[in-house]
N, C-alpha and C positions, 0 to 999 in steps of 0.2 A: 557514448553518452546519451545520445537521445532517445526517445520513446516511439518508435514509429506505430504508424496508424494500424497496421496489422498485428502487431504485439499488443497494441491495446484492445482492440477487437477481440484477440484470442482470449484475454485475460477477461474481459466481461463476459464472455461466452461461456468459461468456465465456471464463474463465481456468481451468474445471475439466478436470482430466484423463480422469475418467470420469464415467459418469451419476449416480452419488451421491456425487461429491467435493465437499466443502464445506471442509475443512481442510488440503489439500495446502499445501507452501509458497507454489507459485505462486498460490493465492488467497489466502493470508493477505497476501502481498506486496503483490496487486493492491488488497486492501480497504485496507491501511495507506496506499498512495498516493493512494487516491482521498481518504481521510481528511487525509492531509496536505496535499492541494490545497485542500481546502474549509476548511482552518484557516489556511493560507497569505493565503487572499483574505479571511479575517475580519480578520487583523493589518493589512490595507490601511486599514482604517477604525478599527480599534481599537488603536491603537498602544501603548496602556499595560496592555494586558490582561496581566499577567505571569504569572498563575496557568496560564491557558490555553497561555501560550508554553512552562511547563514540560512541560506534557502534549505539544505538539508534538516537545518535544526527545526526550521519551520514546517517541513514535511512530516517528521518525527511526531513534533507535537500536534499535527492535526489528526495523525492515524492513531494517537493515544486517545485524543478526544472521542474519535468514532469507535473506539475499541471499548472505552469506559461505557459509552452509550449502548453499545451492544450487549456488553456484560449486564447491564441494568434492565433492559428490556426484553432479551431475547438470548437467554444462557445457553441455549442448546447451539445456536448459530455462532456464538461467540467460540465456544469450545471447537467446534468444526474448523471455523476459520484460522484461528491460532495454530489448531494442530497441522492443517494443511499448508498452511505459510510458514510453519516452523518459528512463531515469535513468541516471545513471553515464557523463555524457559521451557 
C-alpha cells in the first residue's frame, strides 16, 4: 500500500516538463494516480477500511480538480496525461 521514495522519483522523472520540475500539474496528477491505484488494490482485501476510503475520495477529488485546471489552461498536456495514465475514458 505504501508509495516508496524510489517509485515517486520514477513517476516524477517520467512526467516532468523540465529538469527541475517536481510540482507541475502533470507530475501531481501522475503521483495522485499512482496513489489511487495503490489504495484501490488495498480495498480489494480490506473492504471495511472506511477511514482509508475517505482518504481515497479526497485524492480522487484533488486529481479531478488538477485535471480540470489542465484542461482549461493546457489542452495538449491534458490530452497527453489522460492518455498515458488511462483515465477519463
